[in-house]
C-alpha angles and dihedrals in degrees: 000000000000092000090052091051091047089056090067098044092080117089116239116209115247092234091054091050090051091049092049092049093047092050093047094046093050097038093241132140121257116217144077123307096264090053090050090048091052094048091049090053095044097047101027095230137106115261098179125082113264121233114270121245136024121330115258113255118238115245092214 
């Protein structure tokens, strides 16, 4: 029980908490770009947020 309590004694930066919440709510990975690249290769799925709106049509 003491180890569990000690886990919450450390202060977590507000920016990190926001990043964690955003990633969890959107189902995205949280980490640096190389980590995200590795996860995309391993699992074959996008882990970054897609651009909003309609795709741009090709002029060709």
